FIGUVO-824580 format. One record per residue (C-alpha): residue number from 0; residue in one letter; x, y, z. Coordinates in nm, 4 decimals, decimal comma. Layout:
N
   voza   zavo          u          v          w
    NUM      a          X          Y          Z
...
//
This chain:
414
   voza   zavo          u          v          w
      0      m    12,5189    -8,2558     0,7197
      1      k    12,2690    -8,0908     0,4838
      2      n    12,2523    -8,4448     0,2936
      3      k    12,1897    -8,6471     0,6069
      4      i    11,9336    -8,3914     0,7178
      5      f    11,7299    -8,4213     0,3736
      6      f    11,7664    -8,8016     0,4217
      7      f    11,6258    -8,8198     0,7688
      8      l    11,3382    -8,5565     0,6398
      9      v    11,2628    -8,7975     0,3663
     10      l    11,2503    -9,1310     0,5869
     11      l    11,0241    -8,9307     0,8217
     12      l    10,7994    -8,8121     0,5471
     13      s    10,7917    -9,1259     0,3975
     14      g    10,7059    -9,3080     0,7489
     15      v    10,3966    -9,0483     0,7857
     16      v    10,2610    -9,1213     0,4637
     17      s    10,2931    -9,4981     0,5083
     18      r    10,1101    -9,4881     0,8151
     19      s     9,8490    -9,2566     0,6887
     20      a     9,8006    -9,4938     0,3913
     21      g     9,7579    -9,7837     0,6265
     22      a     9,4982    -9,5940     0,8367
     23      s     9,3011    -9,5312     0,5290
     24      e     9,2881    -9,8823     0,4304
     25      s     9,1984   -10,0295     0,7721
     26      d     8,9775    -9,7626     0,9002
     27      k     8,6584    -9,7280     0,6818
     28      a     8,5151    -9,3847     0,6921
     29      q     8,2381    -9,3364     0,9398
     30      n     7,8495    -9,2525     0,8038
     31      d     7,6241    -9,0063     0,9678
     32      w     7,3713    -9,2379     0,9016
     33      t     7,3178    -9,6026     0,7991
     34      i     6,9588    -9,7212     0,7456
     35      m     6,8885   -10,0871     0,7014
     36      m     6,5851   -10,2494     0,5752
     37      d     6,4678   -10,5823     0,5621
     38      f     6,2238   -10,6587     0,3179
     39      t     6,0370   -10,9882     0,3527
     40      s     5,7910   -11,0272     0,0481
     41      d     5,4969   -11,2727    -0,0388
     42      a     5,3376   -11,2524    -0,4099
     43      g     5,1322   -10,9492    -0,3030
     44      l     5,3841   -10,7566    -0,1704
     45      v     5,6576   -10,7670    -0,4678
     46      e     5,5089   -10,4830    -0,7094
     47      l     5,4776   -10,2692    -0,3650
     48      m     5,8315   -10,3438    -0,2464
     49      e     5,9705   -10,2658    -0,5926
     50      s     5,8309    -9,9274    -0,6119
     51      e     5,9746    -9,8490    -0,2511
     52      i     6,3036    -9,9327    -0,3747
     53      n     6,3016    -9,6962    -0,6753
     54      n     6,1617    -9,4463    -0,4577
     55      l     6,4215    -9,4645    -0,2345
     56      e     6,6872    -9,4896    -0,5225
     57      e     6,4837    -9,1155    -0,6459
     58      m     6,5374    -8,9665    -0,3009
     59      m     6,8971    -9,0894    -0,2193
     60      t     7,1213    -8,7831    -0,1589
     61      g     7,4214    -8,6707    -0,0228
     62      n     7,7640    -8,9031     0,0812
     63      n     7,7230    -8,9192     0,4270
     64      l     7,4268    -9,1778     0,4645
     65      t     7,3758    -9,5417     0,3192
     66      v     7,0577    -9,7171     0,2899
     67      l     7,1051   -10,0687     0,2770
     68      i     6,8003   -10,3414     0,1677
     69      q     6,7578   -10,6795     0,2472
     70      y     6,5298   -10,8243     0,0137
     71      e     6,3512   -11,1789     0,0469
     72      g     6,1037   -11,2400    -0,2197
     73      p     5,8444   -11,5375    -0,3151
     74      e     6,0569   -11,7119    -0,5415
     75      k     6,3636   -11,9411    -0,4851
     76      n     6,6932   -11,8249    -0,4705
     77      d     6,5793   -11,4618    -0,5125
     78      s     6,7092   -11,3202    -0,2025
     79      v     6,9483   -11,0137    -0,2981
     80      r     7,1267   -10,7327    -0,0802
     81      y     7,1129   -10,3941    -0,2337
     82      t     7,3184   -10,0759    -0,1843
     83      i     7,0909    -9,7813    -0,2696
     84      r     7,2601    -9,5298    -0,5161
     85      h     7,0502    -9,2317    -0,6694
     86      d     6,8909    -9,2420    -1,0001
     87      e     6,5711    -9,1061    -1,1472
     88      n     6,4279    -9,3979    -1,3326
     89      t     6,1276    -9,5458    -1,1371
     90      n     6,0551    -9,8071    -1,3443
     91      l     6,4030    -9,9669    -1,3066
     92      i     6,6068   -10,0924    -0,9817
     93      t     6,9787    -9,9934    -1,0916
     94      s     7,1354    -9,9955    -0,7269
     95      p     7,4134   -10,2546    -0,6924
     96      k     7,3107   -10,5866    -0,5505
     97      e     7,4645   -10,8628    -0,4167
     98      e     7,2917   -11,2270    -0,4614
     99      i     7,2685   -11,3901    -0,1631
    100      g     7,0727   -11,7273    -0,2935
    101      e     6,7947   -11,8444    -0,0751
    102      i     6,7444   -11,7311     0,2469
    103      n     6,4956   -11,8281     0,5238
    104      s     6,3617   -11,4833     0,6701
    105      g     6,1980   -11,6588     0,9737
    106      d     6,5206   -11,7782     1,0752
    107      v     6,6779   -11,5074     1,3356
    108      k     7,0304   -11,6099     1,1622
    109      s     6,9428   -11,3896     0,8672
    110      l     6,8203   -11,0542     1,0475
    111      k     7,1739   -11,1379     1,2506
    112      e     7,3759   -11,1799     0,9092
    113      f     7,1870   -10,8784     0,7551
    114      f     7,2640   -10,6402     1,0504
    115      d     7,6450   -10,7188     1,0628
    116      w     7,6998   -10,6985     0,6785
    117      s     7,5466   -10,3465     0,6958
    118      v     7,7648   -10,2211     1,0063
    119      e     8,0621   -10,3608     0,8658
    120      k     7,9683   -10,2122     0,4855
    121      a     7,8864    -9,8639     0,6415
    122      p     7,9513    -9,7989     1,0101
    123      a     7,8091    -9,5005     1,0934
    124      d     7,7196    -9,2421     1,4124
    125      h     7,3652    -9,3324     1,3568
    126      y     7,1481    -9,6366     1,2886
    127      c     6,7715    -9,6847     1,1921
    128      f     6,6791   -10,0441     1,1214
    129      l     6,3098   -10,1110     0,9487
    130      f     6,1200   -10,4148     0,9618
    131      y     5,9153   -10,4341     0,6074
    132      c     5,6840   -10,7702     0,6435
    133      h     5,3789   -10,8959     0,7776
    134      g     5,3324   -10,8448     1,1188
    135      c     5,0827   -11,0020     1,3675
    136      g     5,2139   -11,0059     1,7320
    137      f     5,4742   -11,2339     1,8768
    138      a     5,3642   -11,5861     1,9865
    139      k     5,5354   -11,8811     1,8767
    140      g     5,3045   -12,1629     1,7855
    141      t     5,0286   -11,9599     1,6969
    142      g     5,1443   -11,8477     1,3643
    143      r     5,1865   -11,4806     1,5043
    144      g     5,5045   -11,2715     1,4643
    145      i     5,7156   -11,1209     1,2298
    146      c     5,9125   -11,1858     0,8715
    147      f     5,7186   -11,4739     0,7563
    148      d     5,9114   -11,6771     0,5093
    149      a     5,7703   -11,6546     0,1830
    150      d     5,8484   -12,0017     0,0796
    151      d     5,7264   -12,1343     0,4245
    152      p     5,4877   -11,8994     0,6253
    153      g     5,5148   -12,1846     0,9334
    154      e     5,8815   -12,0192     0,9371
    155      y     5,8489   -11,6854     1,1378
    156      i     6,0320   -11,4495     1,4059
    157      d     5,8693   -11,5038     1,7396
    158      a     5,9274   -11,3195     2,0497
    159      l     6,2009   -11,4988     2,1924
    160      e     6,3889   -11,4662     1,8572
    161      m     6,3094   -11,0980     1,8575
    162      k     6,4842   -11,0787     2,1934
    163      e     6,7661   -11,2883     2,0478
    164      f     6,7707   -11,0207     1,7543
    165      a     6,8011   -10,7325     2,0058
    166      e     7,0764   -10,8667     2,1894
    167      h     7,3088   -10,9352     1,9157
    168      i     7,2498   -10,5456     1,7881
    169      r     7,3359   -10,4660     2,1206
    170      n     7,6648   -10,6808     2,1285
    171      k     7,7678   -10,6365     1,7749
    172      i     7,8137   -10,2330     1,7819
    173      g     7,8157   -10,2010     2,1597
    174      r     7,5305    -9,9566     2,1688
    175      k     7,1798    -9,8986     2,0983
    176      i     7,0775    -9,8045     1,7595
    177      d     6,8853    -9,4770     1,7015
    178      l     6,5617    -9,5788     1,5845
    179      l     6,3814    -9,9269     1,5117
    180      a     6,1045    -9,9140     1,2771
    181      f     5,8077   -10,2001     1,2077
    182      n     5,6411   -10,1231     0,8829
    183      a     5,4368   -10,4329     0,9584
    184      c     5,0706   -10,4490     1,1343
    185      l     4,9805   -10,5120     1,4861
    186      m     5,3324   -10,4586     1,6264
    187      s     5,3114   -10,1623     1,8919
    188      n     5,2014   -10,4167     2,1464
    189      l     5,3754   -10,4455     2,4819
    190      e     5,4616   -10,8182     2,4435
    191      a     5,6682   -10,7619     2,1297
    192      q     5,8273   -10,3956     2,2143
    193      l     5,9549   -10,5137     2,5579
    194      q     6,1784   -10,7514     2,3699
    195      f     6,3004   -10,5200     2,1716
    196      s     6,3668   -10,2182     2,4339
    197      e     6,7461   -10,2806     2,4972
    198      c     6,8626   -10,2622     2,1180
    199      s     6,6964    -9,9076     2,0479
    200      d     6,6786    -9,5499     2,1982
    201      y     6,3355    -9,5314     1,9850
    202      g     6,0592    -9,7564     1,7959
    203      i     5,7777    -9,6531     1,5933
    204      a     5,5225    -9,8942     1,5138
    205      s     5,0933    -9,9534     1,4543
    206      e     4,8535   -10,0733     1,7214
    207      p     4,6103   -10,1616     1,4513
    208      v     4,6645   -10,2834     1,0480
    209      m     4,8587   -10,0098     0,9085
    210      l     4,9616    -9,9530     0,5507
    211      s     5,3033    -9,9816     0,4029
    212      c     5,3875    -9,5902     0,4782
    213      f     5,6835    -9,5640     0,6974
    214      c     5,9648    -9,7178     0,4181
    215      g     5,8058    -9,4254     0,1698
    216      q     5,8532    -9,1472     0,4556
    217      i     6,1868    -9,2620     0,5326
    218      a     6,2694    -9,2139     0,1813
    219      g     6,1513    -8,8509     0,1790
    220      m     6,3282    -8,7957     0,4983
    221      l     6,6622    -8,8789     0,3184
    222      p     6,7467    -8,5116     0,1883
    223      e     6,7020    -8,3884     0,5242
    224      l     6,8779    -8,6407     0,6726
    225      s     7,1867    -8,5620     0,4542
    226      k     7,1296    -8,2093     0,5414
    227      n     7,0957    -8,2138     0,8979
    228      p     7,2578    -8,5375     0,9951
    229      s     7,2185    -8,4491     1,3839
    230      l     6,8829    -8,5411     1,3859
    231      s     6,8077    -8,7961     1,6912
    232      g     6,6143    -9,0958     1,6359
    233      s     6,3238    -8,9616     1,8130
    234      q     6,3100    -8,6487     1,5535
    235      l     6,3283    -8,9090     1,2836
    236      g     6,0566    -9,1258     1,3990
    237      m     5,8242    -8,8386     1,4779
    238      e     5,8734    -8,7323     1,1195
    239      v     5,7943    -9,0268     0,9671
    240      i     5,4648    -9,0526     1,1789
    241      k     5,3501    -8,6986     1,1037
    242      g     5,4576    -8,7914     0,7496
    243      t     5,2696    -9,0981     0,7540
    244      c     4,9427    -8,9579     0,8709
    245      q     4,9672    -8,6787     0,6457
    246      y     4,9878    -8,9194     0,3705
    247      i     4,6971    -9,1262     0,4484
    248      n     4,4530    -8,8298     0,4963
    249      q     4,5804    -8,6202     0,1478
    250      n     4,5095    -8,9624    -0,0285
    251      h     4,1687    -9,0488     0,1849
    252      l     4,2933    -9,3795     0,2806
    253      s     4,1954    -9,3675     0,6326
    254      n     3,8901    -9,5685     0,5829
    255      t     4,0706    -9,8621     0,5116
    256      c     4,1035    -9,9083     0,8826
    257      a     3,8400    -9,8517     1,1420
    258      p     3,8516    -9,6422     1,3499
    259      g     4,1522    -9,5249     1,1671
    260      y     4,5334    -9,5857     1,1557
    261      i     4,7051    -9,5128     1,5193
    262      f     5,0842    -9,4735     1,5152
    263      s     5,3330    -9,4398     1,8474
    264      l     5,6750    -9,3470     1,8993
    265      i     5,7901    -9,5313     2,1921
    266      d     6,0834    -9,4443     2,4086
    267      y     6,2545    -9,7856     2,4928
    268      a     6,4230    -9,6588     2,8202
    269      a     6,1194    -9,5423     2,9667
    270      l     5,9228    -9,8791     2,8588
    271      a     6,2048   -10,0928     3,0231
    272      s     6,2838    -9,9109     3,3497
    273      e     6,2312   -10,0791     3,6576
    274      r     6,1377    -9,7820     3,8321
    275      e     5,8340    -9,8145     4,0437
    276      t     5,6375    -9,5588     3,8161
    277      a     5,7246    -9,7284     3,5100
    278      i     5,5255    -9,9823     3,3096
    279      c     5,6228   -10,3170     3,4171
    280      p     5,6266   -10,2522     3,7917
    281      a     5,2840   -10,0969     3,7193
    282      m     5,1404   -10,3853     3,5447
    283      d     5,3001   -10,6258     3,7962
    284      r     5,0525   -10,4351     4,0694
    285      l     4,7888   -10,4459     3,8194
    286      a     4,7763   -10,7897     3,7906
    287      k     4,8331   -10,8846     4,1344
    288      a     4,5594   -10,6726     4,2463
    289      l     4,3382   -10,8365     3,9749
    290      r     4,4179   -11,1654     4,0612
    291      k     4,3687   -11,1014     4,4302
    292      n     4,0360   -10,9614     4,3704
    293      l     3,9283   -11,1548     4,0784
    294      s     3,6529   -11,3353     4,2534
    295      t     3,4395   -11,0118     4,3194
    296      e     3,5533   -10,8120     4,0378
    297      v     3,5183   -11,0603     3,7625
    298      e     3,2486   -10,8749     3,5743
    299      l     3,4091   -10,5571     3,6269
    300      i     3,6788   -10,7187     3,4178
    301      e     3,4795   -10,8702     3,1815
    302      k     3,3108   -10,5183     3,1070
    303      a     3,6516   -10,3606     3,0753
    304      f     3,7890   -10,6232     2,8082
    305      n     3,4575   -10,6100     2,6287
    306      d     3,4480   -10,2194     2,6258
    307      c     3,8057   -10,1381     2,5686
    308      e     3,9613   -10,0545     2,1900
    309      k     4,0420   -10,3839     2,0149
    310      y     4,2649   -10,4838     1,7141
    311      f     4,2149   -10,8037     1,5299
    312      f     4,4029   -10,9779     1,2572
    313      p     4,1696   -11,0276     0,9400
    314      d     4,1321   -11,4030     1,0502
    315      k     4,0574   -11,2775     1,3692
    316      l     4,1953   -11,5181     1,6080
    317      c     4,4799   -11,2617     1,6963
    318      l     4,3662   -11,0140     1,9322
    319      f     4,5105   -10,7010     2,0947
    320      s     4,3482   -10,5020     2,3565
    321      d     4,4403   -10,1374     2,4219
    322      l     4,6053   -10,1031     2,7324
    323      g     4,4957    -9,7654     2,8241
    324      t     4,1204    -9,8047     2,7587
    325      f     4,1149   -10,1459     2,9671
    326      c     4,2661    -9,9682     3,2544
    327      q     4,0232    -9,6765     3,1959
    328      g     3,7407    -9,9655     3,2471
    329      l     3,9400   -10,1132     3,5294
    330      s     3,9167    -9,7380     3,7356
    331      q     3,5704    -9,7903     3,7978
    332      s     3,6305   -10,0837     4,0446
    333      a     3,5468   -10,0297     4,3779
    334      v     3,8439   -10,1894     4,4888
    335      p     4,1104    -9,8805     4,5566
    336      e     4,4449   -10,0872     4,4929
    337      i     4,2769   -10,1881     4,1494
    338      v     4,2090    -9,8344     4,0683
    339      e     4,5360    -9,6784     4,1809
    340      a     4,7392    -9,9732     3,9733
    341      a     4,5554    -9,8671     3,6619
    342      v     4,5898    -9,4967     3,6872
    343      d     4,9679    -9,5984     3,7545
    344      v     4,9700    -9,7998     3,4409
    345      k     4,8016    -9,5360     3,2497
    346      r     5,0784    -9,2614     3,3943
    347      a     5,3611    -9,5202     3,2746
    348      i     5,2237    -9,5561     2,9182
    349      k     5,2439    -9,1530     2,8753
    350      k     5,5825    -9,1674     2,9530
    351      s     5,6821    -9,4669     2,7320
    352      v     5,4678    -9,3385     2,3964
    353      t     5,6248    -8,9963     2,3554
    354      y     5,4489    -8,9100     2,0708
    355      l     5,0764    -9,0715     1,9166
    356      e     4,9117    -8,9384     1,6003
    357      f     4,6271    -9,1059     1,4370
    358      t     4,3988    -9,0661     1,1328
    359      q     4,0346    -9,0570     1,2215
    360      n     3,7408    -9,1487     0,9949
    361      e     3,4353    -8,9454     0,9859
    362      g     3,2072    -9,0539     1,3157
    363      e     3,4739    -9,2432     1,4649
    364      v     3,6212    -9,1661     1,7746
    365      i     3,9757    -9,3337     1,9069
    366      r     4,0356    -9,3800     2,2558
    367      a     4,3646    -9,5473     2,1827
    368      c     4,6966    -9,5045     2,4154
    369      g     4,9403    -9,6419     2,1682
    370      l     5,0110    -9,9825     2,3152
    371      s     4,8126   -10,2946     2,3086
    372      f     4,8528   -10,6441     2,4993
    373      f     4,7893   -10,9712     2,3473
    374      t     4,4182   -11,1187     2,4334
    375      p     4,3061   -11,4372     2,3286
    376      g     3,9715   -11,4774     2,3280
    377      k     3,9120   -11,8865     2,3165
    378      t     4,2362   -12,0246     2,4755
    379      s     4,4602   -11,9610     2,7830
    380      g     4,7030   -12,1905     2,6466
    381      y     4,9288   -11,8982     2,5168
    382      y     4,9793   -11,7712     2,8539
    383      n     5,0503   -12,0837     3,0137
    384      s     5,2998   -12,1768     2,7641
    385      s     5,6693   -12,1384     2,8461
    386      s     5,7268   -11,9228     2,5847
    387      y     5,5173   -11,6550     2,7403
    388      s     5,6849   -11,6908     3,0618
    389      q     6,0153   -11,6364     2,8727
    390      i     5,9324   -11,3174     2,7537
    391      e     6,0156   -10,9666     2,9295
    392      l     5,6784   -10,8989     3,0279
    393      g     5,5959   -11,2696     3,1547
    394      k     5,9222   -11,2328     3,3609
    395      k     5,9133   -10,9178     3,5035
    396      t     5,5185   -10,9233     3,5918
    397      d     5,2413   -11,1552     3,7357
    398      w     5,0333   -11,0549     3,3947
    399      d     5,0272   -11,4118     3,2576
    400      e     4,9197   -11,5490     3,5660
    401      f     4,6149   -11,2837     3,5925
    402      m     4,5694   -11,3865     3,2413
    403      t     4,5546   -11,7620     3,2754
    404      e     4,3344   -11,7206     3,6060
    405      f     4,0713   -11,5131     3,4302
    406      l     4,0511   -11,6449     3,0992
    407      v     3,9951   -12,0198     3,2729
    408      g     3,7549   -11,8790     3,5069
    409      s     3,5488   -11,6540     3,2490
    410      r     3,5792   -11,7774     2,9087
    411      k     3,3420   -11,4751     2,8082
    412      l     3,6375   -11,2625     2,6067
    413      p     3,5221   -11,1915     2,2400
//
C-alpha cells in the first residue's frame, strides 16, 4: 500500500513540475516597463543618435524594464534593432543588435513591425513609445510629417498613417500605452495630436522646433523608473519635460529658439473627449461662429492671426499658430457667440494640456498655451484636400471649412 501511495505522489509531483515547466516556456516574464524608441536618422543626426544610445547603455539598470531601439540610418542596409544592455563604455555601442536590412521609415509598416516585435519580446505592464526624428506637422503631399526616410525624404508618416499606427497599437495590446513622446520639432499641433489620442494615456511634444532632449531625459529616468515602476505615464512625462528644461537652461541653449522652447504634457482622454466642454466641440462652435460672421469680422480674425504666437519650420513654408493666443485675439470680438466659443476653446486647452513648461530668453515673453494649429499662409489647398477632411479635427469640426473660406477671402496671412 505504501508503495502505491509513493508511486501516486511521484506521478502527481511529476505532473506539477511538467505543467510548471510548460507554463514558464509559453508565458514570458512581464516587465514593469518597456520603452520603445524609433530612431530615424539622416547624416546630420548619426553622431547624436549614437551618443544617445551610449547614454542609454550607461544609465540602464535593473531587470524589470527593457529599452528597445529601431535605428534606420542614412546608409543602405544599415537598419538595426537594439536591446539595450548596461555598459559604461560611452564610446562604443555594445548592446545586442539584430540586423534587419533596409527599412523604409516613412512607411507605417515599419512602425507596426517594430511595435509588434517589441511587445512580443518584452511584454510589460507599462509602455512608452518615443519618436526620435525630424518632425514638421502632418500634411501628406506637403513634405510635412514625421519619420522621414533617410534614403527617400519624400517618404514619411502623415496624419492618416499616424492614425493607422495609433489604431494598430490599441489593437495589438488591447489597451492604451502609458506615454507617447515626440523627440521631433513642431509636433504639439492639434491636428497631429488628435490622430494619436486613442493609443496613449499621455503625450509629450514641442510647439516650436526643439533640441534632441527627450531621449536623454528618459535615459536619466531609467534608474528611478527601475526603483519606482509604479510611476504613471503622466508622472514620467512631466519629469522628462522638467529635466529637458533644466538641461537647456543649465547649458544656456534657450537662445537657439526664439522666444524659447515650449513643451506640453497632453492628456489624450481630455483631448479626444466628445463632451461639450472638450476641445473638438468647442472648436466646432468657434468655426461655425466665425463662418457665420466672416464678412463682418474678417479684419478682427486677420489681426488675431497676425498677433498670435507662430512657429515656423526653417523653410517658412510650414506655419503653426498657437491656439490659445489666437483665441485671445478673437475674444476682442463684438460678437458674443465668437467670444463665448473662443473662451470655451481656451478652457478646453487647459484641461487637455495638463503641464506646460518653457525656457525663456531674456527680454522675450512667451504666451503659448501648448497647442498649435496648422496655418498655411499662401494657399487654402491643404484644407480643401481630402486628407484634411479625413483627419479627426476635420471630421469632428467645421475648422477646415472655416479656414478654406477665410483664406480664399483674405489671403493676408503671413
